C-alpha positions in Angstrom: -37.6 -22.0 -2.3 -38.7 -19.6 -5.0 -38.7 -19.4 -8.7 -38.2 -16.4 -11.1 -38.9 -17.1 -14.7 -37.1 -15.6 -17.7 -37.9 -17.2 -21.1 -36.9 -20.9 -20.9 -34.8 -20.7 -17.7 -36.0 -20.3 -14.1 -33.9 -19.5 -11.1 -34.5 -21.5 -7.9 -33.3 -19.9 -4.7 -32.5 -22.0 -1.7 -31.8 -19.7 1.4 -28.8 -20.6 3.6 -30.6 -21.5 6.8 -27.4 -22.6 8.6 -25.6 -19.3 8.3 -22.4 -21.2 7.4 -20.2 -20.2 5.8 -20.4 -16.6 7.0 -21.7 -14.2 4.3 -23.4 -16.9 2.2 -27.0 -15.9 1.8 -28.4 -18.6 -0.6 -27.7 -21.2 -3.2 -29.1 -20.7 -6.6 -30.0 -23.1 -9.5 -30.8 -22.5 -13.1 -33.7 -24.8 -14.0 -34.3 -25.4 -17.8 -38.1 -25.4 -18.5 -40.0 -27.5 -21.0 -39.1 -25.3 -24.0 -35.3 -25.6 -23.5 -34.8 -28.3 -26.1 -32.3 -30.9 -25.1 -31.8 -29.1 -21.7 -35.5 -29.5 -20.8 -35.9 -30.8 -17.3 -32.3 -30.3 -16.4 -30.7 -27.9 -13.8 -27.3 -26.2 -13.4 -26.3 -26.0 -9.8 -23.3 -24.3 -8.0 -24.4 -20.7 -8.0 -24.3 -18.8 -4.7 -25.5 -15.4 -3.4 -23.1 -13.8 -1.0 -23.1 -10.6 1.1 -20.3 -8.4 -0.2 -17.4 -8.1 2.3 -17.7 -4.3 2.2 -21.4 -4.7 3.2 -22.6 -2.8 0.1 -24.8 -5.1 -1.9 -24.5 -8.7 -3.0 -22.4 -10.9 -5.2 -23.1 -14.1 -7.2 -20.5 -16.8 -7.6 -20.7 -19.2 -10.6 -20.0 -22.9 -10.6 -16.3 -23.7 -10.7 -14.0 -26.6 -10.3 -10.9 -26.3 -8.1 -7.6 -27.9 -9.0 -4.0 -27.6 -7.9 -0.9 -26.7 -9.8 2.4 -26.9 -8.0 0.5 -26.7 -4.7 -1.3 -23.6 -5.7 -5.1 -23.8 -5.7 -6.8 -22.5 -8.8 -10.3 -22.4 -10.1 -11.8 -23.2 -13.5 -15.2 -21.6 -14.3 -17.7 -24.1 -15.6 -20.1 -21.5 -17.1 -18.4 -18.9 -19.3 -19.3 -16.6 -22.1 -19.0 -18.5 -25.4 -17.8 -15.5 -27.4 -16.1 -13.5 -24.8 -19.2 -11.3 -24.1 -19.0 -10.5 -20.4 -22.5 -9.0 -20.6 -23.8 -12.6 -21.0 -22.5 -13.4 -17.5 -23.9 -10.2 -16.1 -27.4 -11.1 -17.4 -27.3 -14.4 -15.5 -25.9 -12.6 -12.4 -28.7 -10.0 -12.6 -31.4 -12.7 -13.0 -30.1 -14.5 -9.9 -29.9 -11.3 -7.8 -33.5 -10.4 -8.9 -34.7 -13.8 -7.8 -33.0 -13.5 -4.5 -34.5 -10.1 -3.9 -37.9 -11.5 -4.6 -37.4 -14.3 -2.0 -36.0 -11.7 0.5 -39.1 -9.5 0.0 -41.4 -12.5 0.8 -39.6 -13.3 4.0 
């Protein structure tokens, strides 16, 4: 496992040692450090780093809850921008990808 710090949040990368499911490279967790106020000592799980299907680069999936409506499976994102700013989500995605790159470079 590896940590990459950014202010009050660290990213912990757990490589996918089993190779299953295909294309999944690692799980990632956001760990809230001591200065995170009420979130101190907590972690948010459910992120994953995947190889893109096209083979060009990597993708990060965010925690989500699946549910069913009329037999159709849908997904509800658990971590979303509070004010509609998509760039907030991109910053988290970039932080996770940078942490994964650091782990990959060590291997």
